[in-house]
GUTI-981723 format. One line per 3 residues: their letters; for each residue x, z, y of N, C-alpha, C. Coordinates in nm, 3 decimals. Each point is the difference from the previous one (the first is absolute). Example, Ala and Ser with C-alpha at 12.3 -4.5 7.8 and 13.67 -1.06 7.14 Angstrom:
REM GUTI-981723
as	1.319,0.780,-0.569,-0.089,0.000,0.119,0.090,0.000,0.120; -0.035,-0.072,0.105,0.082,0.006,0.119,-0.077,0.073,0.109 $
***
This chain:
REM GUTI-981723
fqe	9.475,8.541,10.895,-0.124,0.104,0.099,-0.023,-0.070,0.094; -0.015,-0.117,0.021,-0.044,-0.046,0.118,-0.115,-0.065,0.003; -0.043,-0.060,-0.191,-0.088,-0.079,0.012,-0.161,0.142,0.023 $
tel	-0.063,-0.116,0.009,-0.163,0.123,0.019,-0.089,-0.055,-0.109; 0.043,-0.090,-0.068,-0.094,-0.057,-0.086,0.056,-0.040,-0.147; -0.026,-0.037,-0.085,0.004,-0.060,-0.157,0.028,-0.154,0.059 $
ppi	0.143,-0.032,-0.063,-0.007,-0.134,-0.031,-0.071,-0.077,-0.092; -0.049,-0.138,0.027,-0.065,-0.078,-0.015,-0.016,0.025,-0.215; -0.126,-0.062,-0.053,-0.003,0.036,-0.144,0.114,-0.096,-0.039 $
hef	0.021,-0.139,0.016,0.113,-0.066,-0.045,0.140,0.023,-0.029; 0.033,0.146,0.132,0.121,0.069,-0.026,0.011,0.068,-0.100; -0.142,0.048,-0.111,0.070,0.080,-0.083,-0.003,-0.031,-0.106 $
yst	-0.003,-0.165,-0.042,0.015,-0.084,-0.094,0.098,0.024,-0.108; 0.041,0.046,-0.107,0.080,-0.013,-0.080,0.040,-0.049,-0.137; 0.111,-0.050,0.005,0.063,-0.167,-0.069,0.008,0.063,-0.125 $
fkg	-0.009,0.171,-0.015,0.054,0.000,-0.152,-0.102,-0.020,-0.111; -0.090,0.033,0.026,-0.145,-0.108,-0.112,0.037,0.095,-0.159; -0.003,0.119,0.035,-0.009,0.096,-0.102,0.150,-0.003,-0.098 $
eyh	0.084,-0.056,0.046,0.125,-0.057,-0.069,0.090,0.178,0.003; -0.026,0.070,0.099,0.059,0.110,0.034,-0.041,0.090,-0.142; -0.165,0.001,0.034,-0.072,0.137,-0.096,0.057,-0.069,-0.134 $
dly	0.015,-0.095,-0.078,-0.002,-0.032,-0.124,0.156,0.037,-0.039; 0.059,-0.024,0.123,0.213,0.041,-0.022,-0.042,0.152,-0.035; -0.030,0.071,0.057,-0.006,0.131,0.020,-0.127,0.046,-0.117 $
lkt	-0.074,-0.104,-0.045,-0.094,0.060,-0.119,0.114,0.004,-0.134; 0.054,-0.101,0.007,0.106,-0.036,-0.137,0.114,0.119,0.020; 0.030,0.032,0.075,0.136,0.111,0.042,-0.067,0.088,-0.030 $
dvl	-0.099,0.087,0.025,-0.071,0.113,-0.045,-0.038,0.025,-0.140; -0.057,-0.118,-0.092,-0.021,-0.025,-0.093,0.127,-0.003,-0.109; 0.091,-0.031,0.032,0.154,-0.030,-0.048,0.061,0.154,-0.023 $
slv	-0.025,0.057,0.129,0.070,0.135,0.013,-0.073,0.117,-0.094; -0.120,-0.027,0.015,-0.074,0.110,-0.062,-0.008,-0.084,-0.176; 0.037,-0.076,-0.068,0.026,-0.058,-0.134,0.140,0.056,-0.014 $
dvw	0.104,0.026,0.093,0.128,0.040,0.002,0.005,0.151,-0.021; -0.089,0.072,0.016,0.014,0.167,0.006,-0.075,0.032,-0.119; -0.115,-0.113,-0.011,-0.072,0.060,-0.144,0.037,-0.026,-0.112 $
tef	0.083,-0.075,-0.015,0.140,-0.065,-0.099,0.091,0.102,-0.063; 0.017,0.036,0.136,0.139,0.082,-0.019,-0.059,0.191,-0.046; -0.129,0.012,0.063,-0.070,0.136,-0.018,-0.040,0.005,-0.147 $
rkm	-0.036,-0.120,-0.028,-0.019,-0.044,-0.152,0.095,0.023,-0.101; 0.096,-0.036,0.019,0.156,-0.042,-0.062,0.043,0.181,-0.016; 0.038,0.008,0.106,0.013,0.157,-0.021,-0.078,0.143,-0.077 $
sme	-0.147,-0.074,0.024,-0.089,0.109,-0.107,0.012,0.007,-0.109; 0.006,-0.142,-0.048,0.023,-0.061,-0.113,0.144,0.081,-0.073; 0.095,-0.009,0.090,0.115,0.056,-0.047,-0.037,0.140,-0.021 $
yye	0.008,0.094,0.098,0.021,0.108,0.007,-0.141,0.078,-0.062; -0.148,-0.044,-0.008,-0.113,0.065,-0.099,-0.014,-0.076,-0.086; 0.016,-0.113,0.002,-0.065,-0.078,-0.099,-0.132,-0.041,0.007 $
lnp	-0.052,-0.027,0.131,-0.147,-0.003,0.031,0.013,-0.121,0.103; -0.105,-0.067,-0.053,-0.030,-0.135,0.092,-0.103,0.020,0.112; -0.009,0.038,0.101,-0.072,0.011,0.128,-0.070,-0.076,-0.010 $
shy	0.018,-0.171,-0.028,-0.130,-0.073,0.032,-0.087,-0.015,-0.091; 0.002,0.130,-0.119,-0.080,0.001,-0.122,-0.145,0.107,0.059; 0.051,0.086,0.079,-0.103,0.107,0.071,-0.090,-0.085,0.133 $
vlp	-0.115,0.017,-0.055,-0.106,-0.013,0.115,-0.018,0.069,0.103; -0.002,0.142,-0.051,-0.005,0.062,0.152,0.154,0.073,0.002; 0.008,0.044,0.125,0.127,0.025,0.052,0.057,0.125,-0.012 $
hyy	-0.111,0.094,-0.017,0.011,0.161,-0.046,0.059,-0.017,-0.144; -0.057,-0.102,-0.101,0.061,0.041,-0.121,0.127,-0.021,-0.006; 0.089,-0.060,0.048,0.138,-0.029,-0.015,0.069,0.125,0.028 $
pem	0.021,0.066,0.071,0.016,0.120,0.028,0.035,0.110,-0.132; -0.153,0.013,-0.024,-0.012,0.069,-0.107,0.023,-0.010,-0.113; 0.008,-0.136,-0.057,0.083,-0.047,-0.092,0.136,0.027,-0.025 $
kcl	0.099,-0.022,0.136,0.134,0.008,0.019,-0.001,0.144,-0.025; -0.034,0.109,0.037,-0.007,0.151,-0.048,-0.072,0.032,-0.100; -0.051,-0.069,-0.094,-0.043,0.019,-0.139,0.114,-0.091,-0.088 $
rcq	0.092,-0.059,0.078,0.079,-0.119,-0.097,0.173,0.148,0.029; 0.032,0.044,0.068,0.074,0.069,0.069,0.006,0.148,-0.114; -0.081,0.033,-0.019,-0.005,0.130,-0.081,0.068,-0.009,-0.137 $
***
């Protein structure tokens, strides 16, 4: 709290060069793929519906309801 001004610009330099961003992106995509795969597997098992075949998300619950009747 004793500094009265920002440090020089060269102290803001980062050596990551996008490595963290790339790693985060890969981790995020792999997590989403895992969740989607499990959801799809569960949906196929219980409702015999493949959610990948529905373009708009609101059609899927409609079809689930019709399938359960």
